[in-house]
N, C-alpha and C positions, 0 to 999 in steps of 0.2 A: 426233422425239417429241412438238412441241410443241403441247401443248390438244388430246390427246389423251385419251382417258377408256381407263385402263391395264387395267380390266377385260375390255374388247373385244381385247385385242390378246394376252394371256396366253395360254398349252394350258394344260389341265388340270394336268400337272406342277408347272409355275410357280407355277399356284394354290393347289396346296396347299404347295408352298413359301411364298406369301405369307401364307396363313393357318397356318401353323405357326408363324414367327418372329412372325405376331401375336396368337398364344396365348401364346408365351415374353416376349414383352412387359407383356402385359396380368396375367398374372401377379406380374410383376416390380415393374408398379407399386403392383398392391393390399396389394404386402405392406410394401413400400421408401419411406412416404408423407413421411418429414422427409430432411435432408439429412446427419446423421451414418449412419442408416438405408440409405441411399442409397450413401455412400461405405464401409459394413462391406461391401453387398453385392459392390458392385465387386471391392472387394478376394480378397472369398470365392473369386468367379468368375474374377477374373485368375491368381490364383495356379495353380487346375488346370489352365491352360493356358501354365505354366512362366513368371509374373511375380516380379518379386522385388522387396521394398524396395532401393533402387542404396543403403542407407546400409550394406548388408549386403553390399553385391557389392566385392570387395575387386580391386586392380590395374584394368585396362584396361579397359574398354566395349568390346567387339568387334562386328560387325556381328552382326544374329540378337536380342542379347542384350536381353531384356524387364525393362524395370524403372518400378516408380511412386515415389513422394511422397504422403504425406498431407500436409496442413496444418490441424492443430487440430480433425481430424477431420471438417471440414464440407469438406472441398477436397481434390482429386486430380488429382494427370495423372498419366498413364500414356504408356508412349513403347518402339519399339522401333528400337535401334539399327539405319540403314539400311546400304549397301557402300559411299554413295556420304562422303565428309568433312564436316563440319557444317556448315562454312563454306561450301558449295556449296549450305546452303539445308536448309531442312525444310519437312513438312505441319503446320501446328497445325490440329486441330476443337478450337471452343471453345464448350460450353454449361455450362448452369445448372441447378442441381438444386435451387433454392430455389423455393418456388410460395405467390402468395399463400394466405393464411390469417390467425388471430386465435392473440396469443401475449398470456398470462397477465402481467399487471403484476407488478410488482417485491411488493407486498402484495395481494395479489388476491384472500383469502377473507373473504367479509362475510357480516352474516346480514340478512336484511328479512322481516317478517312470518313469522317460522318459515320462510323459507325459505333454504337457504343457497347462496353464489354465488361465481361466479370472474369476477371483473372481467378483459377482455380489453384488448389493444390491436391494431387492426389492421396484419397487414403488407402492404403492397404495396397495389395499383388493385385493390380489390374493388368493387361493385355490396351497401352493408351489408343490403338487406334479402333478399337471395337465402341470404343465411346461417340464415336466421328457422324455425324450428320444424324444421329436418332433425336426423336422428340425428347427433352429431360425438364424436368420440375423440380422448381426450388421450396424446399424447405426449410427453417430455422426459426431460432427469436433473437431477438436483441435486446439488450438489458440497457437500462438507461441509468444514469448517475443516481436515478432517485429510487433504483430497483424496481421501478417498476419492467414489467417482460411483453415486450411485443411481438407477437406470431406470424408469420408469414406462411402461409402453404400457395404456391401457383403452379399451378401446370396438370392439378389431376379433377380439379373439375370439370365438367361437360364443357362451362362456357370459360375454363382458364384458357389463357394464351401457354406457349409452352416455350422454350429454349432450345437450342442445338450448339452443333461446335461442326463449323464448316471444313472440308475438306476440297484438297486440290482437284482440279477436274480430269480425265484422263488423259486431256487434249495436251494437257500441259505438264504432264507428269513425267514427264520423258528422265529426269536428274533423282523425282522423288521413288520411282520404282529401283533404281540401283541402289539405294539403301538398304543397312539392313534396317526390321522394324523398329529396332530402338531409338538409330539414328533418323528414321523418316517420319518418326511421331515422336519429337522431346515433348516431356512434361510441363514444359513451359510455354507449350503453344495449345495447350487444351485450354484457352478461352473461350468463354461465353458469349454467341450472340444475345443481346441484352434490348436494343433501342435504335431507331435511325431517326425520329425524328427531332430536332433538335426545338431548345428553349427562344423563344421569337427575341425576348429581351438579351439575352446574352450573345458575345460577340468571342468567347474564351469558351471552347468546352460546353457548343450548347447542348448536343444531345447529353451528354454525362449530369449535365444540371438539370436537364429533364426529366431525366432517371430517379435523381434523389429528389425532384419535385414531385413525383408521381411516390415516391416511396412515403417523402412526407405527409402529403394530403390523403394516401390511403393508408399507410400503418403508423403515422407520428413517427418515424424515424431518420433522421437526420446524417449528416454523411460523418458525423462524429458520435454514434451510435455504432455503427458496422464495427468500430474497434471492439467491442465487447459483445461480440455475437457469436453464432453460431448456425450458420448458414451450411446444407450442404445440397450438391444436385444431386439427383437421383434419376434413374428412368422415370420418363412418363408413363402412364396407360398401367392398368388390372393385370393381374397374373390373368391367365388364361388358360382353358382346358388345349393341348396338346395332343393332336394325333386326330385320324379319324373313326376311332374308337374311343375317342375322348377319356385315354388312359393314362395320360401324361397332365402334368403341369407347367407352363413357361410362365415364369415370373420374374421380377428380381428381386432380390436379397435372402433367397432361400438356404444360402449357407449365412447364418444358420438358425433364422426362424422357421426351418422345417422342424428341428429339433427343440429350440426352444416354445414354438406351440404345443410340439406332443409330449413333452416330459410336462407343460402344464399343464395341460388337458387329464394328463395320466394324474398329476396328484388333486388337482378339484375333486375328481370323482372319486376320489378314497376317503372315506369318511372316518373308518375306524384303524387305523393301520394298529397293527402289534409295535412296531419300533417306531419312533418318530421319523416322517419322511420330508425334504425338504428338497424345492425347485430353486436353484438358484440361478436366474439371469445376469450376465455382465457384458462390461461393454468395454472396449480396443483390444480386442483381442487379433483383431486384425493387425494392429501396429505393434502388437509386442508386449500386450496388458501391464501397461506401466505408468499408468495414471490413478485413481483415486478410485475412480468407479471400475478398475478392471477386474479380474480373478485375484491378481498379484495384492491387492489391497488388506488393509486390514481390519478392514470392513465384515468379514463374514467369519473373522478370529469373535470381533466386539458382538456380533449379534449373538455368537452361541453362547458368549459371556450371557448376554443375555438372559436366553434361553433357561440357562443353569439355576441363574438366579432365580427366574420365576417361575422355575418347574421344583424349584428345592433343590437340586443336585448339590452333593459338598461335594463331589471328587472332581479332580484337575480335571482340566480340558483336554488333555491327555490320554485319560481312560475313555473318551468320545473317540477321538479319531482312530484309535489302535480296533476297536472292537465296530467301527464301521466301516461302510463299503460306499462306494461311487461309480458315478458312471460320468467321465467325460462326452459328452450331448454333443458330438460333434458330426460333422456331415463327412464321407468319405467319394474316392474317388470309380465311377462304374465305366466299367470297358467300354469305348467308345470305337466302332467297330471302322470306323472313316481313319483312327490313329493308333490301329494297332503296335505298330512300332514302341509307342513309349509304354506297354503294358508288358507283365506275364500273364498271361492267359490263363495259367494251373493256377495263379492267385490274385487273380481279380474279381472284383464282385461284376454280378450281371445285374443287368435291369428289371424289376418286375421279381426279383428271387428273395424278399426281403432286407430288412435292415442288416445291415452291418457292424461286425465286430472287429474289429481291428488291434492287433496286437501290438502290432510299431506302428507308428506315425513317421520317423527321421528321415531320413535320407543317406545316401553313402556310410555304411554299416553302423546304421540304426543309431546315428548322431543325433540328439536330439531327444529321442525315445523315454518313453518312460511305460518299460516293458512289463505288466504285471506279471504274478508268479502263476506257473501252470495249476497250481490248485483253485487259486480264485476263477482264473478262465474254465476250466471243470465245472466249477459254482454254474458258474453265468450257461454255459451248455446246457447242462441240466435244469436249472427253473425256464429255460425256454422253452427246449423240449419238452417239460412236463405240459407246458401251459400250451402249444401246440404256436409259439411264435416261429413264424419265417426269419431264419436270420442266416447268415454267410458271411464265413471269413473273408475279409479284406485287407489290400495293401493299394496304396496311394499309386507305383508306380514300378516301374524297373528299378532294380539297385540304386544305380547309378546314374538315374534319368532325373532324379530332383528328391523329392520329399516334401513336410511340411511337419507343423507342431501344434496342438492344441493346449488347451489350459490344463491340458490332466498332471501339467509335471507341478500345478500349485496345490495340489491337495494330495497327491504322491509324497510329496514332501511332508508332511505332516503325518506319513506312517498311514495312512489310509489305503486300502486295494484300489487301486483306480483302472478301467477301461475306457478305452475309445469304442464308442456305440452309436452310429447314428445313422440318418437316411444316405444314402445314395445319391450321387448327383454328377449331371453329363453338362459340361460347359462350365464348370465352375471358376468361380469370378468372373462371368463375363455379366454383362447388365443384363440379359435374361439367361436363368440358368434352367435346369429339365430335371425333372425328377418324376419317378411314377409313383399314382396314387394309393399302387399294392405296397410299394415300400414304406410311404409314407404312414399308412395305417399301420404294416408292421413295427416302425418305431413307434408308435404311439401304444403297440399291445406287447413291445418287450419292456414299455418304460413303466405302464402298468404290472406287471409280472415282477420285475425289481424292486417296486414299492412295497408289494404285499408276500412277495416269496417268502416260505421259512429259511429256516438258519439249513438243516438237517438236506 
């Protein structure tokens, strides 16, 4: 199934499955634009298919048991216990659910020339100019000193207002256009236009005071409460079908929620695996995976320790690691005909040709890569081909053009064979990214195959 256009080989009934799966995905990412919302939605769907919080499971876990565990509301691991003992290994798919965005600073609200603004700090790698003049939504929580959590969602409901970042009109941009992109759009200028009506009784910063008056009346939040908050600015509006043939999806956060959604769906639809299977959805990949909800935290290790205790496994974790296999489920770059100079066409993935299998992800001499052994790549090829999975080898771009890292390193360091495998994306890290419905479905089929395929 190597390097073939998936649409050409599928029959009508299979295409109907592709389109329905893509529609489920489109609706899911349209609603769940933050890590917390994604985790909440995953839990809701998981419970409907028989999953329960591992902390509520009494006694021994047995084959077929479906469990999950949440870490601080922004990371989740789900698993189904297999027929084989844990020390014979497991199958792990790990994807990240954070995406490039703008975060509000700890003291974000200010006023200038009668206009109220939110100051931001960008999260992850973005081209800053892409975030100007588009409609933006505000999501987040503020935690009061009492521990009470106040939620805010503004910009995605039909009658909601939106926010934006202004840009200089072309008539006055003579000096701006002479600058480099980096110089012309400094990060400190990514300030969100939020209000213009002043508080009548206030003489000092009346617009700012009115912003907090609205926040207090509607959400019960004071200026001090912003310090203990998590507020994210994301593109407003739903993901949309793209193209006259509706073959693609244009939407925010597809890196890497496309792999998170497909790996989760593949897991919950497998009831009786031979080996235990796990879907690990992590936070903070876009900023280096350093935090407590990231792939680098010990949450994964502690979860496995709990699994071994509750399944009666007496062997050390190293036996599980050495006998397991993993997929780092992250997106890859598709060849964009408008920018061919950045790609090696002989080694680039094409849209609609299936899930991408990426041997190395780093750049400049494979720096930062976790290249899997050839034997593991051969096994991946074998199981995908035997199960008619459309797949293609890929790389992120020319050798010295750039590169990128994934969470693969944090599983490879445990001596778990790990390969990068995920959906190809065009306009990666832009406010709205492009994926093919064929590639999304192929990714889902690849993950289903990985969870169920035998060892030989």
